[in-house]
Structure formats: C-alpha cells, structure tokens
C-alpha positions, 0 to 999 in steps of 0.5 A: 224290939223290931216290928214286923209287918204282916201283909194279909191278902184281901179275900177276892169279892169274886172267888169263883171268877178269875177275871173279876177282882173289883166292884167299884160301885158295890152293885155286886157285879165286877167292874170287868163285866159291869158296863157302868162300873161307877153307877150302882143302879146300872150294870148292862147296856144291851143295845150299846147306846150308852144308856143303862137298861134300867134307865133306857125305856127301849133297852133293845133299840139303840136309836131310842131311850126316852118316851116322854109322853108314854105312848110307846113310841120313842121320842126320836121317832115321835113327831109329837113327843109330848102328846100321847094322843099322837105320834106322827104327822098325818099326810096322805100316805099316813092317812091310809096307815092310820085307818083314816084313809079307809074312813075317808074312802067309805064316806066318799062311797056313801056320798056317791051312792046318795048322789046316784039315788037322787039322779034316779029319783 
C-alpha cells in the first residue's frame, strides 16, 4: 500500500493583509510592520533612534531615550542626570533663564535704594 502525503497550507495569521504572513515574536503585529520583529514588548520606534516606544521615555525625540532622575529632561541634555533638582549648570546666561537673575537684579536695586536713603539722612 502506497502512502500519499497531503500538504495543507497553513492559514495566514493576517488574512486581510497580503503584505504580512509572519509574526516571529507573537505580538500580533506582522514582521513587515514590526520595528522589532523578535521582541514581543516592542512594535514601534516613532523617532527612529533604535529604542522602542514602550521603553523610550522620549518616543518622539531621537536624541533622548532615558531620564534617569525623572525630572523630565533627557540624560543627554541633562547636566545632572542623577539629580532631579537640577538639570543644567548655572552660568551668567542661565541665571537669567532660571529666574535667579531677576532675583539678583531685585536684590541689587533694594541695596542701592537703601544706600541712597542713608546718604539723604
């Protein structure tokens, strides 16, 4: 008795998408549309930096991916990536940006005003 083999085609995982046939990581996103076809926890990389959107703290900024201290400033831009109270070094220009320059100016005006009252008295 001769045996006959019958090959039955496997149903497509994506019957409505002719461009997709495989899902290597089982995340229900076809390999052709999956930026990370071997990582079930990631499917997209919106900013193209090589870090998946689920892991990337800044998914729309290709220059930043991590914020170690949680201050909202990415580690690449943060002069103090481990200190949430600070994000950049203070210099003369950044004093004005941070509001400390205004405080310095007000204190100087107050001191000058006090000195002028002393001279008049």
